[in-house]
All heavy atoms as an XYZ file, in Angstrom:
981
protein
N      28.986     -1.269     10.534
C      28.275     -0.447      9.646
C      27.161     -1.293      8.964
O      27.521     -2.300      8.306
C      29.250      0.147      8.584
C      28.523      1.049      7.633
C      28.107      2.359      8.108
O      28.690      2.850      9.214
N      27.144      3.000      7.621
N      25.970     -0.865      9.106
C      24.834     -1.561      8.495
C      24.890     -1.321      7.013
O      25.078     -0.159      6.532
C      23.551     -1.105      9.079
C      22.373     -1.750      8.302
C      23.407     -1.459     10.590
N      24.667     -2.329      6.196
C      24.543     -2.280      4.683
C      23.151     -2.698      4.286
O      22.623     -3.701      4.909
C      25.623     -3.082      4.083
C      27.051     -2.513      4.245
C      28.046     -3.297      3.462
O      27.932     -4.547      3.329
N      28.976     -2.612      2.908
N      22.624     -2.080      3.355
C      21.295     -2.438      2.791
C      21.485     -2.912      1.363
O      22.144     -2.246      0.597
C      20.352     -1.301      2.855
C      20.023     -0.705      4.271
C      19.145      0.528      4.125
C      19.409     -1.781      5.171
N      20.842     -4.021      1.014
C      20.979     -4.536     -0.321
C      19.544     -4.682     -0.917
O      18.632     -5.295     -0.282
C      21.608     -5.955     -0.302
C      21.692     -6.509     -1.698
C      23.032     -5.873      0.352
N      19.363     -3.989     -2.029
C      18.065     -4.001     -2.722
C      18.056     -4.950     -3.830
O      19.068     -5.294     -4.442
C      17.704     -2.653     -3.265
C      17.679     -1.494     -2.214
C      18.688     -0.414     -2.509
O      19.772     -0.730     -3.047
O      18.451      0.699     -2.104
N      16.853     -5.569     -4.075
C      16.729     -6.420     -5.273
C      15.235     -6.426     -5.798
O      14.447     -5.882     -5.049
C      17.076     -7.925     -4.814
O      16.269     -8.398     -3.853
N      15.097     -6.953     -6.983
C      13.722     -7.094     -7.492
C      13.312     -6.003     -8.501
O      12.166     -6.063     -9.016
N      14.166     -5.027     -8.864
C      13.781     -4.066     -9.853
C      13.682     -4.621    -11.226
O      13.911     -5.851    -11.444
N      13.362     -3.806    -12.234
C      13.306     -4.280    -13.548
C      12.353     -3.415    -14.429
O      12.006     -2.289    -14.003
N      11.909     -3.965    -15.571
C      11.063     -3.317    -16.453
C       9.655     -4.033    -16.594
O       9.688     -5.258    -16.713
C      11.697     -3.202    -17.854
O      12.868     -2.467    -17.817
N       8.585     -3.263    -16.546
C       7.261     -3.901    -16.767
C       6.426     -2.920    -17.578
O       6.773     -1.747    -17.761
C       6.525     -4.118    -15.332
C       7.290     -5.150    -14.576
C       6.428     -2.813    -14.591
N       5.319     -3.440    -18.127
C       4.432     -2.616    -18.779
C       3.386     -1.949    -17.839
O       3.293     -2.453    -16.746
C       3.598     -3.462    -19.812
C       4.579     -4.018    -20.931
C       2.808     -4.559    -19.210
N       2.838     -0.882    -18.247
C       1.770     -0.275    -17.388
C       0.769     -1.225    -16.921
O       0.281     -2.109    -17.731
C       1.286      0.888    -18.259
C       2.383      1.151    -19.147
C       3.091     -0.117    -19.482
N       0.455     -1.188    -15.710
C      -0.516     -2.129    -15.107
C       0.156     -3.263    -14.476
O      -0.505     -4.136    -13.798
N       1.437     -3.496    -14.686
C       2.181     -4.612    -14.216
C       2.495     -4.504    -12.722
O       2.170     -3.488    -12.004
N       3.309     -5.439    -12.227
C       3.642     -5.457    -10.818
C       5.045     -5.898    -10.610
O       5.567     -6.641    -11.398
C       2.702     -6.379    -10.015
C       2.605     -7.818    -10.649
C       1.943     -8.796     -9.736
N       0.670     -8.343     -9.111
C      -0.010     -9.052     -8.284
N       0.422    -10.257     -7.873
N      -1.193     -8.584     -7.794
N       5.737     -5.394     -9.570
C       7.036     -5.792     -9.140
C       7.023     -5.790     -7.662
O       6.315     -5.112     -7.036
C       8.047     -4.757     -9.665
C       8.426     -4.766    -11.164
C       9.371     -3.554    -11.411
C       9.202     -6.056    -11.507
N       8.032     -6.580     -7.153
C       8.276     -6.554     -5.748
C       9.722     -6.214     -5.473
O      10.633     -6.957     -6.028
C       7.973     -7.904     -5.074
C       8.041     -7.950     -3.502
C       7.663     -9.285     -2.937
C       8.792    -10.300     -3.095
N       8.479    -11.509     -2.255
N       9.923     -5.177     -4.705
C      11.276     -4.803     -4.293
C      11.581     -5.413     -2.930
O      10.730     -5.444     -2.042
C      11.473     -3.320     -4.311
C      11.139     -2.600     -5.613
C      11.388     -1.085     -5.405
C      11.887     -3.137     -6.757
N      12.840     -5.828     -2.721
C      13.181     -6.342     -1.435
C      14.458     -5.578     -0.920
O      15.317     -5.268     -1.768
C      13.541     -7.845     -1.531
O      12.348     -8.627     -1.884
N      14.485     -5.398      0.376
C      15.652     -4.727      0.989
C      16.027     -5.586      2.183
O      15.168     -5.861      3.057
C      15.248     -3.365      1.335
S      16.466     -2.449      2.330
N      17.300     -5.928      2.232
C      17.770     -6.703      3.404
C      19.081     -6.159      3.927
O      19.823     -5.650      3.088
C      17.931     -8.194      3.008
C      18.873     -8.366      1.891
C      18.254     -9.089      4.193
N      19.183     -6.254      5.206
C      20.549     -5.848      5.781
C      21.183     -7.222      6.265
O      20.856     -7.771      7.308
C      20.270     -4.976      7.072
N      22.021     -7.770      5.401
C      22.596     -9.073      5.672
C      23.368     -9.149      6.978
O      24.170     -8.237      7.262
C      23.620     -9.260      4.478
C      23.075     -8.366      3.424
C      22.527     -7.158      4.151
N      22.989    -10.089      7.753
C      23.708    -10.245      9.002
C      23.217     -9.422     10.180
O      23.761     -9.518     11.246
N      22.232     -8.601      9.930
C      21.703     -7.711     10.998
C      20.361     -8.027     11.398
O      19.552     -8.607     10.567
C      21.777     -6.224     10.507
C      23.083     -5.657     10.625
O      23.515     -5.338     11.731
O      23.804     -5.626      9.567
N      19.999     -7.743     12.575
C      18.667     -7.877     13.142
C      18.305     -6.602     13.789
O      18.908     -6.057     14.700
C      18.570     -8.982     14.203
O      18.956    -10.243     13.569
C      17.122     -9.147     14.688
N      17.155     -5.950     13.255
C      16.690     -4.741     13.919
C      15.503     -5.072     14.695
O      14.514     -5.582     14.335
C      16.183     -3.723     12.752
C      17.231     -3.394     11.758
C      16.852     -3.008     10.497
C      18.622     -3.477     12.045
C      17.848     -2.690      9.554
C      19.559     -3.191     11.087
C      19.181     -2.725      9.875
N      15.536     -4.635     16.006
C      14.370     -4.779     16.828
C      13.584     -3.490     16.764
O      12.357     -3.534     17.106
C      14.799     -5.022     18.294
O      15.719     -4.033     18.793
C      15.546     -6.395     18.408
N      14.176     -2.446     16.433
C      13.490     -1.169     16.266
C      14.129     -0.376     15.160
O      15.332     -0.108     15.257
C      13.428     -0.391     17.529
O      12.827      0.845     17.441
N      13.385      0.044     14.180
C      13.941      0.924     13.137
C      12.777      1.414     12.299
O      11.714      0.803     12.289
C      14.887      0.066     12.256
N      13.066      2.484     11.626
C      12.175      2.999     10.526
C      12.832      2.601      9.232
O      13.950      3.069      8.987
C      12.082      4.478     10.696
S      10.840      5.157      9.566
N      12.163      1.715      8.450
C      12.716      1.363      7.144
C      11.771      1.798      6.035
O      10.486      1.717      6.217
C      12.895     -0.155      7.053
C      14.010     -0.640      7.988
S      14.468     -2.360      7.687
C      15.395     -2.241      6.142
N      12.358      2.456      5.037
C      11.573      3.130      4.036
C      12.046      2.817      2.637
O      13.187      2.352      2.435
C      11.580      4.596      4.240
O      11.023      4.935      5.482
N      11.222      3.169      1.719
C      11.617      3.202      0.227
C      11.468      4.581     -0.229
O      10.377      5.281      0.034
C      10.773      2.299     -0.528
C      11.121      0.839     -0.353
C      10.561     -0.044      0.483
C      12.131      0.117     -1.038
N      11.128     -1.279      0.335
C      12.143     -1.252     -0.571
C      13.082      0.438     -2.049
C      12.990     -2.197     -1.020
C      13.937     -0.547     -2.495
C      13.941     -1.867     -1.988
N      12.408      5.119     -0.836
C      12.399      6.392     -1.546
C      12.533      6.100     -3.014
O      13.010      5.037     -3.426
C      13.516      7.330     -1.028
C      13.244      7.945      0.309
C      13.337      7.164      1.460
C      12.936      9.261      0.389
C      13.068      7.754      2.701
C      12.714      9.866      1.662
C      12.782      9.111      2.770
N      12.280      7.129     -3.803
C      12.579      7.066     -5.274
C      12.958      8.382     -5.828
O      12.646      9.455     -5.288
C      11.383      6.532     -6.029
C      10.176      7.428     -6.120
C       8.989      6.817     -6.758
N       7.882      7.719     -7.084
C       6.694      7.380     -7.541
N       6.427      6.093     -7.810
N       5.765      8.307     -7.863
N      13.721      8.301     -6.951
C      14.146      9.518     -7.593
C      14.172      9.327     -9.041
O      14.844      8.453     -9.607
C      15.534      9.943     -7.174
C      15.997     11.230     -7.701
C      17.282     11.818     -6.973
O      18.106     11.020     -6.461
N      17.483     13.089     -7.013
N      13.350     10.038     -9.758
C      13.287     10.069    -11.208
C      14.230     11.117    -11.793
O      14.604     12.059    -11.068
C      11.862     10.375    -11.693
N      14.708     10.901    -12.986
C      15.682     11.904    -13.608
C      15.117     13.282    -13.506
O      13.918     13.513    -13.938
C      15.817     11.452    -15.061
C      15.540      9.918    -14.926
C      14.483      9.787    -13.883
N      15.900     14.240    -13.066
C      15.497     15.618    -12.988
C      14.598     15.956    -11.889
O      14.111     17.116    -11.805
N      14.291     14.994    -11.027
C      13.392     15.313     -9.872
C      14.088     15.042     -8.526
O      15.093     14.278     -8.479
C      12.108     14.372    -10.016
C      11.243     14.795    -11.235
C       9.981     13.931    -11.142
C       9.019     14.413    -12.304
N       7.702     13.660    -12.239
N      13.517     15.563     -7.457
C      14.050     15.328     -6.198
C      13.617     13.905     -5.694
O      12.622     13.343     -6.102
C      13.574     16.430     -5.160
C      14.150     17.762     -5.528
C      13.699     18.759     -4.462
O      12.901     18.433     -3.502
O      14.126     19.939     -4.476
N      14.415     13.418     -4.789
C      14.110     12.105     -4.196
C      12.909     12.348     -3.248
O      12.828     13.369     -2.549
C      15.309     11.614     -3.376
C      15.098     10.168     -2.938
C      16.478      9.409     -2.822
N      17.446     10.048     -1.942
C      18.669      9.585     -1.647
N      19.001      8.414     -2.171
N      19.471     10.233     -0.777
N      11.957     11.336     -3.328
C      10.739     11.473     -2.504
C      10.439     10.145     -1.808
O      10.764      9.041     -2.324
C       9.550     11.854     -3.436
C       9.326     10.843     -4.604
C       8.238     11.250     -5.539
O       7.647     12.361     -5.327
O       7.945     10.512     -6.473
N       9.818     10.258     -0.707
C       9.397      9.101      0.101
C       8.275      8.370     -0.519
O       7.361      9.009     -1.058
N       8.364      7.056     -0.618
C       7.311      6.253     -1.137
C       6.502      5.539     -0.073
O       5.307      5.628     -0.066
C       7.927      5.165     -2.130
C       6.857      4.244     -2.637
C       8.595      5.854     -3.228
N       7.124      4.852      0.849
C       6.484      4.141      1.893
C       7.484      3.791      3.002
O       8.694      3.758      2.779
C       5.958      2.793      1.439
N       6.952      3.605      4.201
C       7.790      3.274      5.386
C       7.075      2.353      6.245
O       5.841      2.264      6.292
C       8.150      4.528      6.121
N       7.847      1.596      7.045
C       7.307      0.698      8.060
C       8.181      0.830      9.310
O       9.404      0.892      9.269
C       7.330     -0.748      7.571
C       6.596     -1.685      8.616
C       8.669     -1.292      7.213
C       6.272     -3.040      8.022
N       7.495      0.899     10.442
C       8.085      0.989     11.786
C       8.345     -0.445     12.243
O       7.478     -1.156     12.678
C       7.209      1.753     12.684
C       7.767      2.162     14.004
C       7.032      3.048     14.847
C       8.934      1.651     14.525
C       7.504      3.363     16.080
C       9.480      2.074     15.751
C       8.716      2.921     16.520
O       9.202      3.372     17.811
N       9.598     -0.901     12.135
C      10.037     -2.278     12.475
C       9.753     -2.372     14.013
O      10.197     -1.538     14.782
C      11.461     -2.514     12.122
C      11.719     -2.409     10.625
C      11.878     -3.890     12.556
C      11.010     -3.387      9.794
N       9.132     -3.520     14.404
C       8.895     -3.814     15.739
C       7.534     -3.345     16.231
O       6.978     -3.884     17.219
N       6.878     -2.356     15.563
C       5.613     -1.902     15.841
C       4.559     -2.313     14.748
O       3.440     -2.673     14.951
C       5.617     -0.382     16.052
C       6.580      0.020     17.171
C       4.180      0.130     16.386
C       6.147     -0.453     18.540
N       5.097     -2.154     13.497
C       4.278     -2.558     12.360
C       3.494     -1.443     11.656
O       2.748     -1.703     10.728
N       3.559     -0.269     12.248
C       2.828      0.898     11.572
C       3.451      1.106     10.195
O       4.679      1.012      9.961
C       2.971      2.117     12.438
C       2.154      2.095     13.695
C       2.457      3.374     14.503
C       0.676      2.024     13.463
N       2.602      1.462      9.237
C       3.046      1.826      7.924
C       2.550      3.138      7.428
O       1.612      3.696      7.941
C       2.556      0.751      6.868
O       1.065      0.683      6.969
C       3.128     -0.622      7.171
N       3.373      3.750      6.507
C       3.053      5.086      6.033
C       3.281      5.069      4.512
O       4.214      4.353      3.983
C       3.993      6.118      6.675
C       3.963      6.097      8.174
C       4.876      5.266      8.864
C       3.052      6.798      8.872
C       4.814      5.262     10.257
C       3.003      6.745     10.279
C       3.883      5.965     10.909
O       3.862      5.885     12.343
N       2.463      5.763      3.806
C       2.526      5.778      2.281
C       2.365      7.154      1.842
O       1.602      8.034      2.393
C       1.379      4.927      1.727
C       1.500      3.507      2.039
C       0.779      2.969      3.144
C       2.260      2.663      1.266
C       0.893      1.572      3.445
C       2.343      1.271      1.532
C       1.651      0.750      2.664
O       1.732     -0.543      2.932
N       3.011      7.467      0.720
C       2.831      8.688     -0.037
C       1.449      8.534     -0.723
O       1.116      7.490     -1.147
C       3.899      8.906     -1.074
N       0.796      9.735     -0.818
C      -0.575      9.601     -1.470
C      -0.564      9.027     -2.848
O      -1.504      8.403     -3.300
C      -1.140     11.102     -1.547
C      -1.512     11.594     -0.180
O      -1.680     10.833      0.753
O      -1.706     12.857     -0.076
N       0.539      9.213     -3.618
C       0.565      8.821     -5.025
C       0.712      7.260     -5.092
O       0.630      6.721     -6.241
C       1.654      9.466     -5.776
C       3.033      9.415     -5.227
C       3.849      8.331     -5.362
C       3.543     10.554     -4.568
C       5.057      8.289     -4.816
C       4.790     10.473     -4.016
C       5.581      9.356     -4.105
N       0.887      6.528     -4.032
C       1.001      5.070     -4.160
C       0.007      4.350     -3.265
O      -0.073      3.148     -3.259
C       2.457      4.594     -3.774
C       3.472      5.188     -4.688
C       2.762      4.799     -2.346
N      -0.770      5.130     -2.534
C      -1.804      4.481     -1.734
C      -2.757      3.565     -2.546
O      -3.162      3.977     -3.614
C      -2.603      5.495     -0.942
C      -1.945      6.063      0.275
C      -2.871      7.003      1.028
C      -2.155      7.578      2.237
N      -2.907      8.598      2.966
N      -3.048      2.437     -1.949
C      -3.904      1.423     -2.606
C      -3.231      0.664     -3.801
O      -3.849     -0.153     -4.367
C      -5.217      2.013     -3.085
C      -6.008      2.656     -1.931
O      -6.012      2.063     -0.843
O      -6.691      3.709     -2.165
N      -1.991      1.061     -4.081
C      -1.329      0.336     -5.148
C       0.033     -0.365     -4.603
O       0.320     -1.471     -5.100
C      -0.852      1.258     -6.271
C      -1.991      1.975     -6.994
C      -1.519      2.721     -8.244
N      -0.559      3.753     -7.874
C       0.653      3.877     -8.422
N       1.078      2.977     -9.285
N       1.448      4.824     -8.061
N       0.685      0.239     -3.655
C       1.900     -0.296     -3.083
C       1.593     -0.736     -1.665
O       0.806     -0.134     -0.925
C       2.988      0.728     -3.096
C       3.482      1.180     -4.392
C       2.865      0.770     -5.612
C       4.629      1.958     -4.508
C       3.397      1.279     -6.830
C       5.158      2.323     -5.703
C       4.480      1.985     -6.886
N       2.377     -1.811     -1.291
C       2.307     -2.310      0.099
C       3.694     -2.612      0.588
O       4.427     -3.284     -0.046
C       1.440     -3.618      0.208
O       0.119     -3.421     -0.339
C       1.294     -4.050      1.653
N       4.015     -2.025      1.753
C       5.286     -2.275      2.386
C       5.098     -3.194      3.586
O       4.049     -3.050      4.254
C       5.982     -0.950      2.840
C       7.381     -1.192      3.353
C       5.120     -0.213      3.940
C       8.193      0.079      3.506
N       5.898     -4.220      3.667
C       5.763     -5.156      4.793
C       7.114     -5.696      5.151
O       8.006     -5.775      4.361
C       4.707     -6.201      4.434
C       5.036     -7.044      3.207
C       5.689     -8.210      3.312
C       4.649     -6.569      1.955
C       5.988     -9.037      2.174
C       4.919     -7.346      0.835
C       5.592     -8.516      0.926
O       5.887     -9.286     -0.276
N       7.143     -6.179      6.375
C       8.408     -6.852      6.849
C       8.466     -8.226      6.444
O       7.423     -8.953      6.473
C       8.492     -6.739      8.407
C       9.842     -7.178      8.979
C       9.957     -6.872     10.402
O       9.063     -6.349     11.070
N      11.050     -7.280     11.011
N       9.601     -8.668      5.942
C       9.756    -10.075      5.453
C      10.194    -10.854      6.713
O      11.261    -10.816      7.098
C      10.841    -10.201      4.366
C      10.978    -11.564      3.862
O      10.435    -12.516      4.508
O      11.752    -11.754      2.893
N       9.236    -11.614      7.247
C       9.538    -12.294      8.539
C      10.380    -13.550      8.412
O      10.721    -14.175      9.326
C       8.260    -12.649      9.254
C       7.485    -11.414      9.673
O       8.141    -10.492     10.307
N       6.201    -11.376      9.529
N      10.682    -13.899      7.128
C      11.601    -15.042      6.822
C      13.036    -14.581      6.943
O      13.910    -15.411      7.023
C      11.332    -15.677      5.481
O      11.699    -14.719      4.398
C       9.866    -16.010      5.387
N      13.260    -13.305      6.974
C      14.632    -12.859      7.102
C      14.673    -11.783      8.205
O      13.720    -11.079      8.493
C      15.076    -12.160      5.833
C      14.978    -13.006      4.584
C      15.531    -12.236      3.338
C      15.390    -13.021      2.089
N      13.898    -13.071      1.657
N      15.809    -11.661      8.814
C      16.030    -10.532      9.814
C      16.227     -9.225      9.011
O      16.968     -9.248      8.042
C      17.178    -10.843     10.720
O      16.973    -12.018     11.455
N      15.778     -8.203      9.527
C      16.026     -6.858      8.973
C      15.787     -6.809      7.453
O      16.668     -6.509      6.709
C      17.456     -6.399      9.313
N      14.579     -7.174      7.041
C      14.238     -7.073      5.620
C      12.798     -6.609      5.508
O      11.914     -6.980      6.261
C      14.322     -8.542      5.071
N      12.648     -5.754      4.446
C      11.319     -5.230      4.143
C      11.102     -5.437      2.632
O      12.073     -5.320      1.849
C      11.125     -3.786      4.532
C      11.056     -3.707      5.998
C      12.086     -2.885      3.946
N       9.917     -5.650      2.257
C       9.542     -5.765      0.832
C       8.567     -4.629      0.534
O       7.806     -4.157      1.325
C       8.854     -7.133      0.545
C       9.881     -8.259      0.616
O      11.013     -8.004      0.575
O       9.386     -9.381      0.820
N       8.588     -4.324     -0.816
C       7.579     -3.275     -1.293
C       6.868     -3.933     -2.538
O       7.512     -4.111     -3.541
C       8.311     -2.050     -1.757
C       7.393     -0.893     -2.251
C       6.534     -0.355     -1.145
C       8.135      0.244     -2.894
N       5.666     -4.316     -2.338
C       4.935     -4.897     -3.414
C       4.309     -3.715     -4.203
O       3.532     -2.953     -3.590
C       3.817     -5.826     -2.888
C       2.930     -6.460     -3.989
C       3.657     -7.330     -4.869
O       4.409     -8.193     -4.487
N       3.512     -7.087     -6.208
N       4.537     -3.642     -5.419
C       4.062     -2.557     -6.256
C       3.193     -3.127     -7.328
O       3.539     -3.911     -8.184
C       5.221     -1.827     -6.949
C       6.292     -1.313     -5.941
S       7.517     -0.296     -6.710
C       8.393     -1.502     -7.764
N       1.882     -2.725     -7.290
C       0.860     -3.198     -8.255
C       0.352     -2.020     -9.083
O       0.562     -0.860     -8.654
C      -0.279     -3.824     -7.508
C       0.078     -5.087     -6.709
O       1.016     -5.782     -7.070
N      -0.649     -5.230     -5.601
N      -0.253     -2.342    -10.180
C      -0.839     -1.352    -11.059
C       0.203     -0.213    -11.368
O      -0.080      0.985    -11.155
C      -2.035     -0.729    -10.419
C      -2.863      0.181    -11.369
O      -2.716     -0.027    -12.592
O      -3.606      1.047    -10.893
N       1.359     -0.636    -11.819
C       2.475      0.309    -12.028
C       2.106      1.240    -13.143
O       1.489      0.844    -14.144
C       3.744     -0.375    -12.236
C       4.373     -0.884    -10.882
C       5.405     -2.028    -11.259
C       5.044      0.258    -10.125
N       2.537      2.504    -13.039
C       2.383      3.523    -14.044
C       3.654      4.070    -14.535
O       4.656      3.976    -13.876
C       1.483      4.691    -13.404
C       0.184      4.230    -12.834
C      -0.482      5.377    -12.124
C      -1.822      4.940    -11.493
N      -2.479      6.061    -10.830
N       3.715      4.574    -15.751
C       4.926      5.154    -16.251
C       5.625      6.136    -15.298
O       6.798      6.188    -15.229
C       4.482      5.860    -17.562
C       3.343      5.002    -18.035
C       2.592      4.670    -16.758
N       4.770      6.911    -14.623
C       5.313      7.888    -13.634
C       5.935      7.274    -12.424
O       6.578      7.984    -11.642
C       4.256      8.941    -13.248
C       3.040      8.329    -12.750
C       1.926      8.220    -13.785
O       2.221      7.839    -14.970
O       0.713      8.444    -13.499
N       5.796      5.978    -12.255
C       6.453      5.258    -11.148
C       7.918      4.943    -11.484
O       8.722      4.437    -10.700
C       5.752      4.000    -10.833
C       4.398      4.254    -10.249
O       4.260      5.198     -9.371
O       3.426      3.479    -10.619
N       8.267      5.130    -12.758
C       9.696      4.851    -13.247
C      10.659      5.726    -12.450
O      10.457      6.979    -12.373
C       9.823      5.112    -14.743
O       8.983      4.256    -15.488
N      11.642      5.091    -11.843
C      12.623      5.869    -11.030
C      13.662      4.828    -10.489
O      13.470      3.634    -10.549
C      11.874      6.574     -9.832
N      14.625      5.422     -9.867
C      15.582      4.677     -9.132
C      15.002      4.545     -7.687
O      14.650      5.599     -7.109
C      16.974      5.315     -9.086
C      18.056      4.469     -8.383
S      18.533      3.113     -9.372
C      19.621      3.844    -10.560
N      14.852      3.386     -7.173
C      14.285      3.234     -5.834
C      15.356      2.857     -4.831
O      16.242      2.002     -5.087
C      13.211      2.071     -5.876
C      11.938      2.512     -6.526
C      11.841      2.770     -7.836
C      10.806      2.665     -5.646
C      10.579      3.182     -8.440
C       9.579      3.067     -6.201
C       9.446      3.308     -7.607
O       8.303      3.757     -8.150
N      15.307      3.549     -3.695
C      16.268      3.445     -2.639
C      15.682      2.888     -1.393
O      14.609      3.453     -0.893
C      16.956      4.744     -2.346
C      17.706      5.289     -3.538
C      17.088      6.175     -4.395
C      19.077      4.969     -3.746
C      17.782      6.660     -5.509
C      19.800      5.517     -4.756
C      19.119      6.374     -5.679
O      19.856      6.889     -6.805
N      16.329      1.979     -0.731
C      15.937      1.496      0.553
C      16.727      2.325      1.652
O      17.898      2.665      1.376
C      16.223     -0.016      0.760
S      15.872     -0.657      2.413
N      16.099      2.686      2.714
C      16.701      3.461      3.812
C      16.333      2.896      5.179
O      15.173      2.412      5.315
C      16.346      4.961      3.638
N      17.189      3.068      6.020
C      16.960      2.611      7.411
C      17.407      3.597      8.447
O      18.505      4.154      8.319
C      17.559      1.272      7.680
N      16.511      3.836      9.450
C      16.887      4.705     10.587
C      16.890      3.668     11.758
O      15.883      3.462     12.471
C      15.919      5.784     10.883
N      18.086      3.078     11.978
C      18.195      1.974     12.963
C      18.056      2.560     14.407
O      18.791      3.540     14.716
C      19.518      1.255     12.730
C      19.586      0.148     13.802
C      19.588      0.674     11.353
N      17.255      1.946     15.174
C      17.097      2.383     16.508
C      16.191      3.626     16.710
O      15.974      4.114     17.733
N      15.601      4.065     15.634
C      14.750      5.199     15.584
C      13.307      4.827     15.368
O      12.928      3.731     14.871
C      15.118      6.196     14.505
O      16.405      6.746     14.718
N      12.425      5.727     15.738
C      10.966      5.501     15.547
C      10.587      5.952     14.109
O      11.421      6.510     13.343
C      10.152      6.250     16.556
O      10.387      7.678     16.398
N       9.331      5.743     13.767
C       8.785      6.228     12.509
C       7.575      7.055     12.853
O       6.823      6.710     13.869
C       8.340      4.980     11.728
S       9.211      4.750     10.080
N       7.308      8.057     12.111
C       6.140      8.856     12.369
C       5.591      9.444     11.027
O       6.311      9.396     10.082
N       4.387      9.984     11.030
C       3.776     10.457      9.828
C       4.480     11.658      9.217
O       4.310     11.831      8.003
C       2.350     10.841     10.298
C       2.527     11.060     11.751
C       3.536     10.165     12.253
N       5.332     12.397      9.940
C       6.125     13.427      9.232
C       7.544     13.003      9.022
O       8.026     13.225      7.909
C       6.133     14.641     10.277
O       4.759     15.065     10.463
C       6.867     15.797      9.639
N       8.207     12.403      9.951
C       9.644     12.102      9.810
C       9.957     11.081      8.796
O      11.031     11.071      8.214
C      10.299     11.665     11.172
C      10.179     12.870     12.162
C       9.679     10.404     11.713
N       8.952     10.163      8.490
C       9.386      9.099      7.585
C       9.781      9.604      6.229
O      10.527      8.924      5.476
C       8.268      8.034      7.533
C       7.114      8.433      6.601
C       5.940      8.930      6.976
C       6.994      8.202      5.174
N       5.096      9.125      5.865
C       5.783      8.648      4.788
C       7.917      7.614      4.242
C       5.358      8.582      3.415
C       7.441      7.516      2.943
C       6.164      7.982      2.508
N       9.245     10.776      5.884
C       9.579     11.315      4.532
C      10.836     12.125      4.470
O      11.215     12.645      3.435
C       8.370     12.168      4.046
C       7.132     11.267      3.706
C       6.001     12.214      3.220
C       5.304     12.779      4.370
N       4.040     13.493      3.969
N      11.499     12.307      5.686
C      12.587     13.155      5.735
C      13.951     12.357      5.463
O      14.245     11.532      6.253
C      12.656     13.814      7.093
C      11.458     14.731      7.415
S      11.324     15.158      9.127
C      12.914     16.011      9.375
N      14.612     12.665      4.440
C      15.842     11.996      4.086
C      16.842     12.022      5.217
O      17.501     11.009      5.498
C      16.459     12.569      2.791
C      15.675     12.291      1.590
C      16.458     12.779      0.374
O      17.574     12.411      0.166
O      15.909     13.614     -0.395
N      16.945     13.088      5.942
C      17.911     13.250      6.966
C      17.593     12.358      8.169
O      18.441     12.208      9.057
C      18.035     14.643      7.406
C      16.851     15.381      7.949
C      15.958     16.103      6.876
O      15.920     15.584      5.723
N      15.432     17.200      7.243
N      16.395     11.803      8.224
C      16.027     10.820      9.372
C      16.835      9.590      9.266
O      16.999      8.898     10.302
C      14.555     10.642      9.310
C      13.960      9.888     10.469
C      13.528      8.601     10.495
C      13.808     10.417     11.815
N      13.079      8.278     11.753
C      13.287      9.339     12.532
C      14.090     11.647     12.394
C      12.956      9.498     13.938
C      13.765     11.784     13.777
C      13.209     10.740     14.511
N      17.272      9.161      8.158
C      17.870      7.919      7.963
C      19.448      7.908      7.921
O      20.032      8.835      7.455
C      17.375      7.372      6.517
C      15.873      7.249      6.585
C      15.083      8.320      6.070
C      15.280      6.070      7.026
C      13.692      8.223      6.155
C      13.885      5.971      7.032
C      13.116      7.037      6.543
O      11.787      6.956      6.592
N      19.978      6.837      8.530
C      21.456      6.793      8.691
C      22.079      5.750      7.737
O      23.291      5.711      7.712
C      21.832      6.572     10.101
C      21.131      5.409     10.771
O      20.621      4.518     10.119
N      20.967      5.504     12.071
N      21.253      5.102      7.032
C      21.782      3.978      6.143
C      20.966      3.911      4.897
O      19.717      3.955      4.947
C      21.733      2.623      6.848
O      22.413      2.728      8.146
C      22.391      1.594      5.989
N      21.614      3.945      3.750
C      20.985      3.813      2.444
C      21.495      2.727      1.654
O      22.700      2.410      1.626
C      21.077      5.187      1.662
C      20.485      6.326      2.316
C      20.858      7.064      3.380
C      19.151      6.828      1.913
N      19.904      8.022      3.655
C      18.885      7.944      2.748
C      18.228      6.509      0.945
C      17.703      8.662      2.628
C      17.063      7.245      0.806
C      16.820      8.331      1.695
N      20.666      2.118      0.803
C      21.089      1.176     -0.242
C      21.564      1.972     -1.452
O      21.434      3.166     -1.527
N      22.139      1.242     -2.394
C      22.731      1.858     -3.591
C      21.585      2.207     -4.670
O      21.859      2.941     -5.600
C      23.703      0.900     -4.177
C      24.998      0.727     -3.348
C      26.029     -0.033     -4.064
O      25.810     -0.580     -5.212
O      27.131     -0.116     -3.505
N      20.430      1.661     -4.476
C      19.373      1.944     -5.424
C      19.157      0.842     -6.431
O      20.098      0.090     -6.785
N      17.919      0.823     -6.946
C      17.609     -0.183     -7.956
C      16.557      0.409     -8.947
O      15.681      1.125     -8.492
C      17.045     -1.495     -7.303
C      16.986     -2.648     -8.272
C      15.676     -1.246     -6.642
C      16.842     -4.025     -7.634
N      16.754      0.173    -10.192
C      16.018      0.816    -11.165
C      14.581      0.101    -11.407
O      14.547     -1.185    -11.520
C      16.748      0.859    -12.530
C      16.001      1.531    -13.680
C      15.804      3.041    -13.413
O      16.715      3.715    -12.923
N      14.651      3.572    -13.771
N      13.629      0.917    -11.466
C      12.300      0.410    -11.927
C      11.815      1.213    -13.128
O      11.792      2.413    -13.118
C      11.173      0.592    -10.736
C       9.833      0.288    -11.230
C      11.584     -0.342     -9.591
N      11.464      0.571    -14.163
C      10.999      1.179    -15.475
C       9.680      0.673    -15.784
O       9.465     -0.554    -15.898
C      12.000      0.953    -16.523
O      13.309      1.425    -16.190
C      11.563      1.699    -17.840
N       8.721      1.567    -16.042
C       7.350      1.173    -16.452
C       7.133      1.750    -17.847
O       6.974      3.036    -17.908
C       6.329      1.645    -15.394
C       4.987      1.089    -15.870
C       6.683      1.160    -14.053
N       6.992      0.986    -18.833
C       6.845      1.506    -20.212
C       6.242      0.452    -21.123
O       6.366     -0.709    -20.816
C       8.119      2.125    -20.757
O       8.948      1.099    -21.093
N       5.659      0.939    -22.215
C       5.161     -0.009    -23.245
C       6.288     -0.451    -24.155
O       6.083     -1.286    -24.976
C       3.996      0.630    -24.034
O       4.445      1.821    -24.548
C       2.815      0.963    -23.121
């Protein structure tokens, strides 16, 4: 059973930056769709960004384009990072890493929660003054 471990969350002021990391300890994915989702209190979980492991294609929600970057951490097997810049209060949420191991990524499916078979426990990001 693949496990995902998230790290890097915390509190920042508006305009600040954070980097989230997601790793599957002991695993190596040659093909997978790995994503970050988020859920704010009282709201539905939404896709933030995804990367097609092995191909390198990336996908972003409109609300994070040009601010967030998802990339594979090539120093670790089965690891992706999410660099978040110019953070806004509305970015405050619990962030979840998800993986669809052995699956592709596409412009529609990457935002579908049911596409993923493995989820991390989540990590809190708070943006406030």
